[in-house]
All heavy atoms as an XYZ file, in Angstrom:
789
protein
N      -4.446    -19.083     24.940
C      -4.032    -18.883     23.542
C      -3.134    -17.615     23.437
O      -3.526    -16.596     23.965
C      -5.253    -18.799     22.635
C      -4.920    -18.560     21.153
S      -6.448    -18.683     20.234
C      -6.243    -17.227     19.287
N      -2.001    -17.753     22.848
C      -1.091    -16.637     22.605
C      -1.706    -15.632     21.594
O      -2.292    -16.056     20.599
C       0.253    -17.080     22.171
C       1.002    -17.839     23.238
C       2.410    -18.184     22.773
O       2.791    -17.951     21.592
O       3.169    -18.679     23.624
N      -1.554    -14.372     21.908
C      -2.047    -13.343     21.041
C      -0.834    -12.456     20.656
O      -0.149    -11.995     21.548
C      -3.160    -12.561     21.717
C      -3.863    -11.512     20.882
C      -5.180    -11.147     21.544
C      -5.350     -9.636     21.685
N      -6.582     -9.282     22.458
N      -0.641    -12.259     19.306
C       0.486    -11.458     18.893
C       0.053    -10.341     17.983
O      -0.904    -10.447     17.197
C       1.455    -12.350     18.098
C       2.087    -13.379     18.958
C       1.644    -14.634     19.303
C       3.411    -13.288     19.624
N       2.575    -15.287     20.088
C       3.643    -14.508     20.335
C       4.348    -12.281     19.650
C       4.762    -14.704     21.066
C       5.481    -12.501     20.418
C       5.688    -13.675     21.046
N       0.740     -9.251     18.089
C       0.638     -8.116     17.152
C       2.045     -7.860     16.654
O       3.030     -8.370     17.259
C       0.069     -6.870     17.818
C      -1.343     -6.979     18.304
C      -1.683     -5.721     19.139
C      -2.326     -7.090     17.143
N       2.197     -7.134     15.574
C       3.522     -6.905     14.939
C       3.704     -5.426     14.802
O       2.919     -4.724     14.194
C       3.560     -7.651     13.666
C       3.398     -9.159     13.903
C       2.133     -9.690     13.850
C       4.446     -9.915     14.258
C       1.915    -11.001     14.098
C       4.266    -11.258     14.599
C       3.011    -11.807     14.534
O       2.792    -13.121     14.783
N       4.782     -4.898     15.337
C       5.067     -3.453     15.354
C       6.067     -3.133     14.271
O       7.167     -3.658     14.264
C       5.577     -2.951     16.715
C       5.828     -1.478     16.747
C       4.677     -3.398     17.795
N       5.637     -2.375     13.279
C       6.524     -1.915     12.207
C       6.975     -0.472     12.528
O       6.111      0.471     12.505
C       5.735     -1.893     10.898
C       6.503     -1.359      9.727
S       5.394     -1.119      8.295
C       6.597     -0.657      7.041
N       8.251     -0.286     12.783
C       8.786      1.042     12.931
C       9.243      1.498     11.532
O      10.065      0.844     10.841
C       9.990      0.980     13.889
C       9.648      0.747     15.287
C       9.699     -0.617     15.750
C       9.072      1.605     16.118
C       9.309     -0.932     17.025
C       8.726      1.363     17.408
C       8.803      0.042     17.867
N       8.757      2.676     11.066
C       9.063      3.166      9.761
C      10.238      4.215      9.987
O      10.042      5.226     10.702
C       7.914      3.842      9.107
C       6.753      2.834      8.997
C       8.272      4.461      7.827
C       5.437      3.397      8.549
N      11.381      3.870      9.476
C      12.577      4.721      9.677
C      12.948      5.468      8.385
O      12.944      4.865      7.309
C      13.783      3.782     10.130
C      13.379      3.088     11.446
C      14.535      2.188     11.934
O      15.357      1.782     11.117
O      14.583      2.029     13.148
N      13.319      6.722      8.600
C      13.658      7.538      7.435
C      14.995      7.138      6.849
O      15.930      6.797      7.550
C      13.764      9.010      7.939
C      12.504      9.576      8.472
C      12.707     10.983      9.117
C      11.432     11.507      9.701
N      11.715     12.870     10.323
N      15.061      7.167      5.479
C      16.350      6.966      4.833
C      16.894      8.305      4.402
O      16.258      9.325      4.617
C      16.122      6.081      3.551
O      15.336      6.771      2.658
C      15.593      4.658      3.926
N      18.011      8.326      3.772
C      18.636      9.592      3.358
C      17.809     10.316      2.353
O      17.828     11.536      2.210
C      20.015      9.356      2.778
C      20.993      8.953      3.849
C      22.369      8.726      3.363
C      23.304      8.304      4.467
N      24.696      8.051      3.909
N      16.944      9.560      1.620
C      16.141     10.251      0.653
C      14.773     10.714      1.115
O      13.923     11.260      0.475
C      15.900      9.298     -0.604
O      15.184      8.149     -0.162
N      14.579     10.464      2.469
C      13.254     10.891      3.043
C      12.928     12.429      2.865
O      11.810     12.767      2.685
C      13.234     10.574      4.563
C      11.885     10.678      5.206
C      10.918      9.653      5.107
C      11.508     11.841      5.905
C       9.692      9.813      5.694
C      10.224     12.022      6.431
C       9.324     10.956      6.341
O       8.121     11.037      6.895
N      14.018     13.209      2.885
C      13.728     14.665      2.714
C      13.292     15.072      1.292
O      12.892     16.136      1.037
C      15.013     15.464      3.087
C      16.176     15.188      2.244
O      16.245     14.184      1.542
N      17.208     15.996      2.225
N      13.310     14.103      0.389
C      12.840     14.271     -0.974
C      11.398     13.647     -1.160
O      10.923     13.500     -2.298
C      13.833     13.669     -2.034
C      15.118     14.428     -2.035
C      15.959     13.996     -3.240
N      16.309     12.594     -3.243
C      17.426     12.125     -2.723
N      18.282     12.897     -2.102
N      17.690     10.855     -2.818
N      10.746     13.398     -0.060
C       9.382     12.837     -0.049
C       8.488     13.689     -0.805
O       8.431     14.906     -0.576
C       8.954     12.590      1.374
C       7.695     11.785      1.594
C       7.814     10.421      1.135
C       7.374     11.831      3.130
N       7.668     13.157     -1.663
C       6.709     13.998     -2.495
C       5.317     13.784     -1.972
O       5.007     12.821     -1.264
C       6.787     13.521     -4.021
O       6.329     12.178     -4.086
C       8.193     13.619     -4.634
N       4.494     14.718     -2.410
C       3.093     14.647     -1.990
C       2.468     13.373     -2.607
O       1.697     12.730     -2.013
C       2.315     15.859     -2.529
C       0.833     15.885     -2.123
C       0.075     17.115     -2.660
C      -1.347     16.982     -2.285
N      -2.193     18.017     -2.834
N       2.824     13.000     -3.848
C       2.306     11.763     -4.497
C       2.675     10.542     -3.662
O       1.891      9.632     -3.487
C       2.820     11.734     -5.879
N       3.970     10.484     -3.160
C       4.382      9.349     -2.373
C       3.586      9.291     -1.091
O       3.138      8.198     -0.613
C       5.834      9.454     -2.091
N       3.359     10.433     -0.441
C       2.513     10.450      0.767
C       1.109      9.922      0.520
O       0.552      9.276      1.264
C       2.522     11.825      1.431
C       1.581     11.953      2.568
C       3.917     12.264      1.890
N       0.539     10.385     -0.598
C      -0.808      9.948     -0.978
C      -0.898      8.406     -1.191
O      -1.826      7.778     -0.818
C      -1.251     10.650     -2.248
C      -1.609     12.095     -1.927
C      -1.901     12.999     -3.187
O      -1.594     12.518     -4.340
O      -2.315     14.125     -2.982
N       0.226      7.801     -1.839
C       0.235      6.361     -1.984
C       0.426      5.705     -0.644
O      -0.234      4.639     -0.347
C       1.416      6.040     -2.897
C       1.161      6.360     -4.325
C       2.242      5.741     -5.309
N       3.540      6.447     -5.135
C       3.868      7.594     -5.725
N       3.008      8.243     -6.473
N       5.097      8.113     -5.514
N       1.169      6.265      0.240
C       1.285      5.756      1.652
C       0.000      5.807      2.388
O      -0.429      4.735      2.984
C       2.351      6.626      2.387
C       2.283      6.500      3.873
N       2.695      5.441      4.566
C       1.866      7.442      4.836
C       2.521      5.609      5.862
N       2.051      6.892      6.051
N      -0.757      6.855      2.238
C      -2.095      6.958      2.895
C      -3.073      5.984      2.286
O      -3.903      5.329      3.067
C      -2.571      8.461      2.911
C      -4.025      8.486      3.356
C      -1.723      9.317      3.786
N      -3.063      5.876      1.038
C      -3.926      4.877      0.331
C      -3.618      3.468      0.847
O      -4.583      2.699      1.064
C      -3.767      4.968     -1.171
N      -2.323      3.170      1.030
C      -1.971      1.832      1.541
C      -2.480      1.631      2.968
O      -3.063      0.591      3.355
C      -0.474      1.635      1.462
C      -0.016      0.323      1.967
O      -0.377     -0.701      1.420
N       0.785      0.322      3.036
N      -2.352      2.692      3.752
C      -2.820      2.680      5.179
C      -4.343      2.396      5.172
O      -4.781      1.584      5.939
C      -2.418      3.941      5.870
C      -2.770      4.048      7.324
C      -2.111      2.868      8.176
C      -2.279      5.388      7.850
N      -5.051      3.180      4.338
C      -6.477      2.921      4.327
C      -6.824      1.536      3.923
O      -7.760      0.908      4.499
C      -7.157      3.917      3.343
C      -7.138      5.378      3.808
C      -7.785      6.303      2.706
C      -7.775      7.759      3.193
N      -8.385      8.631      2.135
N      -6.187      1.008      2.900
C      -6.440     -0.371      2.462
C      -6.147     -1.360      3.575
O      -6.947     -2.311      3.773
C      -5.592     -0.651      1.252
O      -5.700     -1.929      0.814
N      -5.102     -1.239      4.215
C      -4.807     -2.113      5.390
C      -5.769     -1.993      6.496
O      -6.267     -3.015      7.027
C      -3.346     -1.844      5.917
C      -2.197     -2.173      5.042
C      -0.905     -1.633      5.618
C      -2.092     -3.647      4.911
N      -6.219     -0.799      6.763
C      -7.259     -0.563      7.817
C      -8.582     -1.255      7.413
O      -9.177     -1.930      8.199
C      -7.455      0.937      8.027
C      -8.243      1.194      9.306
O      -8.224      0.411     10.231
O      -8.832      2.334      9.348
N      -9.001     -1.052      6.042
C     -10.226     -1.648      5.653
C     -10.139     -3.158      5.664
O     -11.170     -3.833      5.859
C     -10.551     -1.175      4.228
C     -10.988      0.299      4.212
C     -10.974      0.944      2.812
O     -10.722      0.152      1.848
O     -11.342      2.050      2.782
N      -8.916     -3.722      5.501
C      -8.809     -5.253      5.582
C      -8.623     -5.733      6.988
O      -8.433     -6.941      7.163
C      -7.518     -5.595      4.715
N      -8.707     -4.836      7.974
C      -8.619     -5.252      9.355
C      -7.158     -5.596      9.836
O      -6.968     -6.279     10.787
N      -6.184     -5.063      9.123
C      -4.808     -5.377      9.452
C      -4.071     -4.303     10.368
O      -3.027     -4.573     10.856
C      -3.917     -5.422      8.126
C      -4.400     -6.581      7.315
C      -4.010     -7.883      7.942
N      -4.319     -9.039      7.101
C      -4.529    -10.201      7.642
N      -4.424    -10.427      8.891
N      -4.731    -11.218      6.825
N      -4.726     -3.112     10.576
C      -4.175     -2.097     11.393
C      -4.769     -2.026     12.729
O      -6.026     -1.873     12.872
C      -4.272     -0.743     10.707
C      -3.507     -0.680      9.388
C      -3.851      0.411     11.638
C      -2.040     -0.706      9.505
N      -4.053     -2.232     13.763
C      -4.493     -2.073     15.168
C      -4.383     -0.517     15.534
O      -5.213     -0.026     16.200
C      -3.687     -2.891     16.096
C      -4.017     -2.776     17.576
C      -5.326     -3.536     17.978
O      -5.776     -4.438     17.232
O      -5.910     -3.155     19.010
N      -3.239      0.004     15.115
C      -2.922      1.401     15.459
C      -1.805      1.864     14.456
O      -0.988      1.076     14.114
C      -2.427      1.482     16.924
C      -2.011      2.816     17.445
C      -3.206      3.716     17.649
C      -1.272      2.665     18.785
N      -1.881      3.107     14.093
C      -0.815      3.726     13.257
C      -0.650      5.146     13.620
O      -1.612      5.829     14.057
C      -1.210      3.584     11.738
N       0.545      5.648     13.459
C       0.749      7.056     13.759
C       2.172      7.522     13.393
O       2.996      6.801     13.018
N       2.357      8.808     13.671
C       3.594      9.530     13.333
C       4.271      9.839     14.681
O       3.622     10.170     15.671
C       3.241     10.865     12.636
C       4.507     11.679     12.429
C       2.556     10.539     11.364
N       5.566      9.663     14.714
C       6.387     10.095     15.814
C       6.862     11.520     15.642
O       7.305     11.940     14.584
C       7.564      9.209     15.996
C       7.291      7.845     16.557
C       7.519      6.667     15.678
C       6.742      7.648     17.773
C       7.217      5.409     16.234
C       6.467      6.393     18.283
C       6.732      5.222     17.494
N       6.799     12.289     16.716
C       7.379     13.619     16.772
C       8.533     13.651     17.723
O       8.343     13.110     18.791
C       6.319     14.649     17.131
C       5.176     14.714     16.180
C       5.458     15.398     14.853
C       4.238     15.488     14.048
N       4.469     15.971     12.705
N       9.629     14.216     17.364
C      10.778     14.329     18.337
C      11.630     13.185     18.390
O      12.450     13.055     19.326
N      11.523     12.200     17.459
C      12.445     11.066     17.405
C      13.160     11.053     16.082
O      12.690     10.517     15.088
C      11.677      9.734     17.632
C      11.039      9.620     19.009
C       9.726     10.041     19.195
C      11.753      9.104     20.058
C       9.179      9.926     20.452
C      11.206      9.024     21.303
C       9.948      9.467     21.493
O       9.399      9.353     22.733
N      14.299     11.687     16.037
C      15.049     11.806     14.732
C      15.220     10.435     14.124
O      15.591      9.441     14.796
C      16.359     12.369     15.159
C      16.174     13.087     16.478
C      15.088     12.281     17.145
N      14.964     10.359     12.804
C      15.185      9.136     12.128
C      14.011      8.237     12.034
O      13.966      7.345     11.193
N      13.007      8.431     12.881
C      11.892      7.533     12.911
C      10.691      8.361     12.449
O      10.347      9.364     13.074
C      11.618      6.912     14.329
C      10.418      5.962     14.246
C      12.815      6.261     14.823
N       9.983      7.911     11.410
C       8.856      8.593     10.906
C       7.590      8.232     11.589
O       6.780      9.119     11.912
C       8.747      8.310      9.373
N       7.357      6.960     11.872
C       6.100      6.580     12.483
C       6.091      5.052     12.671
O       7.130      4.342     12.551
N       4.915      4.472     12.894
C       4.757      3.040     13.125
C       3.377      2.594     12.771
O       2.442      3.316     12.737
C       5.100      2.674     14.533
C       4.058      2.995     15.511
S       4.407      2.232     17.138
C       2.759      2.451     17.795
N       3.332      1.298     12.453
C       2.079      0.561     12.341
C       2.057     -0.538     13.411
O       3.121     -1.113     13.589
C       1.956     -0.110     11.027
C       1.775      0.647      9.754
C       1.937      0.029      8.532
C       1.533      2.018      9.761
C       1.773      0.713      7.333
C       1.384      2.717      8.588
C       1.534      2.046      7.347
O       1.376      2.745      6.201
N       0.956     -0.808     14.037
C       0.835     -1.977     14.841
C      -0.113     -2.842     13.957
O      -1.235     -2.460     13.714
C       0.308     -1.719     16.196
C       1.321     -0.868     16.986
C       0.112     -3.048     17.000
C       0.887     -0.481     18.404
N       0.370     -3.944     13.479
C      -0.307     -4.838     12.534
C      -0.939     -6.019     13.229
O      -0.334     -6.666     14.065
C       0.696     -5.278     11.474
C       1.348     -4.186     10.682
C       2.547     -4.770      9.854
C       0.433     -3.548      9.702
N      -2.074     -6.426     12.665
C      -2.691     -7.708     12.956
C      -2.317     -8.621     11.814
O      -2.635     -8.299     10.629
C      -4.218     -7.587     13.017
C      -4.730     -6.802     14.199
C      -6.236     -6.811     14.244
N      -6.797     -5.639     14.818
C      -7.348     -4.610     14.251
N      -7.454     -4.591     12.964
N      -7.752     -3.561     14.924
N      -1.757     -9.759     12.100
C      -1.300    -10.678     11.118
C      -1.330    -12.043     11.690
O      -1.203    -12.210     12.972
C       0.044    -10.356     10.515
N      -1.384    -13.087     10.940
C      -1.409    -14.473     11.390
C      -0.037    -14.938     11.814
O       0.076    -15.881     12.562
C      -1.948    -15.376     10.312
C      -3.418    -15.166     10.047
C      -4.329    -15.326     11.220
O      -4.122    -16.326     11.958
O      -5.204    -14.462     11.431
N       1.071    -14.291     11.265
C       2.436    -14.680     11.570
C       3.382    -13.510     11.339
O       3.008    -12.540     10.660
C       2.848    -15.837     10.635
O       2.935    -15.415      9.324
N       4.600    -13.694     11.774
C       5.647    -12.738     11.584
C       5.873    -12.641     10.066
O       6.037    -11.490      9.571
C       6.948    -13.156     12.223
C       8.087    -12.162     12.135
C       8.260    -11.144     13.145
C       8.945    -12.165     11.073
C       9.297    -10.200     13.035
C      10.010    -11.266     10.965
C      10.114    -10.278     11.905
O      11.162     -9.394     11.832
N       5.889    -13.680      9.369
C       6.102    -13.710      7.939
C       5.050    -12.921      7.188
O       5.334    -12.129      6.267
C       6.216    -15.131      7.415
C       7.459    -15.873      7.902
C       7.366    -16.325      9.358
O       6.195    -16.468      9.874
O       8.364    -16.748      9.930
N       3.815    -13.038      7.582
C       2.700    -12.286      6.999
C       2.898    -10.821      7.285
O       2.721     -9.969      6.405
C       1.376    -12.786      7.435
C       0.184    -12.064      6.838
C      -1.146    -12.580      7.302
O      -1.211    -13.511      8.089
O      -2.150    -11.898      6.824
N       3.215    -10.474      8.506
C       3.409     -9.059      8.828
C       4.579     -8.490      8.012
O       4.539     -7.362      7.536
C       3.761     -8.963     10.350
N       5.625     -9.299      7.859
C       6.805     -8.780      7.073
C       6.413     -8.604      5.623
O       6.835     -7.577      4.976
C       7.989     -9.732      7.154
C       9.229     -9.208      6.521
C      10.458     -9.843      7.005
O      10.524    -11.096      7.118
O      11.410     -9.126      7.293
N       5.534     -9.447      5.068
C       5.108     -9.238      3.681
C       4.314     -7.935      3.537
O       4.418     -7.226      2.620
C       4.252    -10.441      3.290
N       3.579     -7.607      4.575
C       2.849     -6.326      4.578
C       3.812     -5.174      4.644
O       3.640     -4.201      3.846
C       1.865     -6.231      5.782
C       0.718     -7.268      5.678
C       1.270     -4.888      5.936
C      -0.120     -7.460      6.885
N       4.861     -5.239      5.491
C       5.836     -4.189      5.596
C       6.540     -3.948      4.218
O       6.824     -2.779      3.861
C       6.884     -4.539      6.547
S       6.295     -4.630      8.304
N       6.795     -4.987      3.563
C       7.510     -4.930      2.193
C       6.689     -4.264      1.159
O       7.232     -3.858      0.094
C       8.017     -6.286      1.780
C       9.135     -6.826      2.659
C       9.574     -8.138      2.225
C      10.782     -8.605      3.095
N      11.156     -9.986      2.714
N       5.384     -4.112      1.362
C       4.470     -3.425      0.292
C       4.227     -1.986      0.706
O       3.635     -1.285     -0.112
C       3.192     -4.194      0.203
O       2.420     -4.077      1.430
C       3.410     -5.596     -0.219
N       4.757     -1.482      1.803
C       4.535     -0.119      2.167
C       5.206      0.778      1.181
O       6.429      0.658      0.906
C       5.154      0.130      3.607
C       5.334      1.605      3.947
C       4.148      2.454      3.842
O       3.067      2.067      4.336
O       4.245      3.576      3.250
N       4.471      1.697      0.493
C       5.038      2.511     -0.561
C       6.328      3.317     -0.120
O       7.161      3.475     -0.894
C       3.886      3.458     -0.897
C       2.672      2.621     -0.588
C       2.986      1.854      0.644
N       6.337      3.868      1.110
C       7.531      4.555      1.510
C       8.751      3.663      1.497
O       9.856      4.113      1.209
C       7.346      5.184      2.885
C       6.243      6.193      3.060
C       6.182      6.696      4.467
C       6.392      7.311      2.043
N       8.564      2.369      1.842
C       9.704      1.389      1.798
C      10.010      1.052      0.328
O      11.166      1.070     -0.027
C       9.286      0.135      2.660
C      10.323     -0.914      2.472
C       9.160      0.502      4.096
N       9.006      0.702     -0.411
C       9.158      0.272     -1.827
C       9.907      1.365     -2.627
O      10.775      1.102     -3.438
C       7.883     -0.068     -2.460
C       7.956     -0.274     -3.990
C       7.203     -1.274     -1.807
N       9.534      2.577     -2.359
C      10.065      3.749     -3.156
C      11.428      4.283     -2.532
O      11.919      5.262     -2.976
C       9.010      4.836     -3.253
C       7.776      4.369     -4.007
C       6.678      5.371     -4.050
O       7.005      6.563     -4.030
O       5.545      4.937     -4.067
N      11.854      3.677     -1.424
C      13.176      4.086     -0.889
C      13.183      5.279      0.083
O      14.284      5.686      0.493
N      12.027      5.783      0.402
C      12.011      6.922      1.401
C      12.175      6.472      2.778
O      12.540      7.232      3.695
C      10.699      7.677      1.225
C      10.525      8.352     -0.105
C       9.517      7.900     -0.999
C      11.300      9.441     -0.500
C       9.356      8.478     -2.211
C      11.107     10.041     -1.711
C      10.162      9.539     -2.632
N      11.950      5.183      3.015
C      12.008      4.656      4.373
C      12.409      3.237      4.377
O      12.354      2.535      3.344
C      10.649      4.794      5.131
N      12.906      2.761      5.539
C      13.165      1.351      5.782
C      12.260      0.998      6.928
O      11.550      1.858      7.486
C      14.612      1.099      6.103
O      15.050      1.831      7.217
N      12.313     -0.230      7.437
C      11.523     -0.624      8.517
C      12.202     -1.604      9.381
O      13.140     -2.292      8.995
C      10.149     -1.219      8.074
C      10.274     -2.560      7.399
C      10.202     -3.743      8.176
C      10.533     -2.705      6.064
C      10.309     -4.985      7.603
C      10.698     -3.935      5.495
C      10.621     -5.062      6.265
O      10.710     -6.296      5.687
N      11.733     -1.600     10.596
C      12.128     -2.675     11.592
C      10.829     -3.266     12.056
O       9.913     -2.555     12.369
C      12.908     -2.120     12.755
C      14.340     -1.796     12.365
C      15.177     -1.471     13.556
C      16.588     -1.204     12.999
N      17.322     -0.257     13.842
N      10.786     -4.575     12.096
C       9.560     -5.278     12.577
C       9.820     -6.082     13.841
O      10.839     -6.794     13.936
C       9.098     -6.215     11.444
C       7.805     -7.000     11.672
C       6.604     -6.068     11.824
C       7.597     -8.040     10.544
N       8.910     -5.888     14.821
C       9.083     -6.578     16.060
C       7.721     -7.259     16.383
O       6.742     -6.755     16.128
C       9.386     -5.578     17.268
C      10.593     -4.701     16.990
C      11.866     -5.543     17.089
C      13.080     -4.577     16.918
N      14.239     -5.338     16.885
N       7.853     -8.451     16.979
C       6.685     -9.200     17.342
C       6.333     -8.837     18.816
O       7.273     -8.770     19.630
C       6.900    -10.659     17.263
N       5.104     -8.563     19.089
C       4.709     -8.127     20.364
C       3.645     -9.088     20.934
O       2.565     -9.213     20.372
C       4.073     -6.711     20.327
C       3.436     -6.196     21.620
C       4.489     -5.874     22.614
C       2.637     -4.959     21.323
N       3.947     -9.824     21.974
C       2.991    -10.738     22.621
C       2.089     -9.898     23.484
O       2.574     -9.131     24.382
C       3.678    -11.846     23.449
C       2.638    -12.839     23.927
C       3.308    -14.040     24.575
O       4.503    -14.007     24.881
N       2.509    -15.016     24.859
N       0.816     -9.903     23.255
C      -0.157     -9.029     23.918
C      -0.400     -9.586     25.327
O      -0.605    -10.748     25.547
C      -1.460     -8.996     23.153
C      -2.515     -8.188     23.883
C      -1.210     -8.397     21.724
N      -0.321     -8.653     26.362
C      -0.741     -8.968     27.712
C      -1.973     -8.189     28.001
O      -2.019     -6.952     27.907
C       0.441     -8.462     28.641
N      -3.077     -8.988     28.330
C      -4.323     -8.410     28.606
C      -5.097     -9.241     29.570
O      -4.637    -10.264     30.037
C      -5.092     -8.151     27.297
C      -5.403     -9.419     26.536
O      -5.295    -10.519     27.059
O      -5.733     -9.291     25.307
N      -6.317     -8.748     29.873
C      -7.232     -9.420     30.782
C      -7.463    -10.916     30.359
O      -7.435    -11.770     31.241
C      -8.521     -8.671     30.912
C      -9.364     -9.081     32.121
C     -10.705     -8.464     32.234
C     -10.779     -7.012     31.790
N     -12.069     -6.397     31.973
N      -7.631    -11.120     29.104
C      -7.938    -12.464     28.567
C      -6.838    -13.480     28.929
O      -7.198    -14.673     29.143
C      -8.165    -12.457     27.093
C      -9.410    -11.724     26.681
C      -9.535    -11.630     25.151
O      -8.806    -12.327     24.468
O     -10.396    -10.857     24.637
N      -5.605    -13.065     28.986
C      -4.504    -14.014     29.334
C      -3.839    -13.738     30.640
O      -2.737    -14.104     30.894
C      -3.515    -14.066     28.175
C      -2.811    -12.704     27.911
O      -2.797    -11.847     28.738
N      -2.205    -12.596     26.755
N      -4.645    -13.028     31.505
C      -4.172    -12.688     32.835
C      -2.795    -12.030     32.794
O      -1.926    -12.271     33.589
C      -4.125    -13.908     33.767
C      -4.014    -13.512     35.195
O      -4.508    -12.425     35.629
N      -3.407    -14.354     36.017
N      -2.672    -11.124     31.769
C      -1.455    -10.328     31.632
C      -0.141    -11.104     31.624
O       0.849    -10.772     32.161
C      -1.393     -9.214     32.721
C      -2.651     -8.387     32.630
C      -3.771     -8.711     33.490
C      -2.829     -7.338     31.683
C      -4.998     -7.939     33.294
C      -3.963     -6.640     31.574
C      -5.051     -6.934     32.363
O      -6.206     -6.232     32.267
N      -0.275    -12.288     31.011
C       0.858    -13.227     30.738
C       1.374    -13.940     32.008
O       2.444    -14.498     32.011
C       2.048    -12.560     29.986
C       1.661    -12.011     28.661
C       2.854    -11.310     28.017
C       1.149    -13.096     27.692
N       0.506    -13.947     33.073
C       0.945    -14.686     34.238
C       0.695    -16.193     34.065
O      -0.135    -16.623     33.365
C       0.142    -14.256     35.515
C       0.760    -13.001     36.171
C      -0.144    -12.768     37.462
C       2.210    -13.192     36.563
């Protein structure tokens, strides 16, 4: 059985430098909600990569579902960030590392 995760790269827009504490709090609340719903495999901030704020690795049933999650991210909705979404086929012991 194929196993997929979805990687959301959160990219800074020109208005990112006007990010407010309230916007960050909405972002964190969204992250907590996704985590409680079992949608977050991993999330974090990038340091030293200009233009990229961070990423989510999402658990979703499809690319379309993952994209719907991305579109509700407060940083995206409020224009502080955009995103790129990539599908990642998981290679692990269960599927003999895709051999």
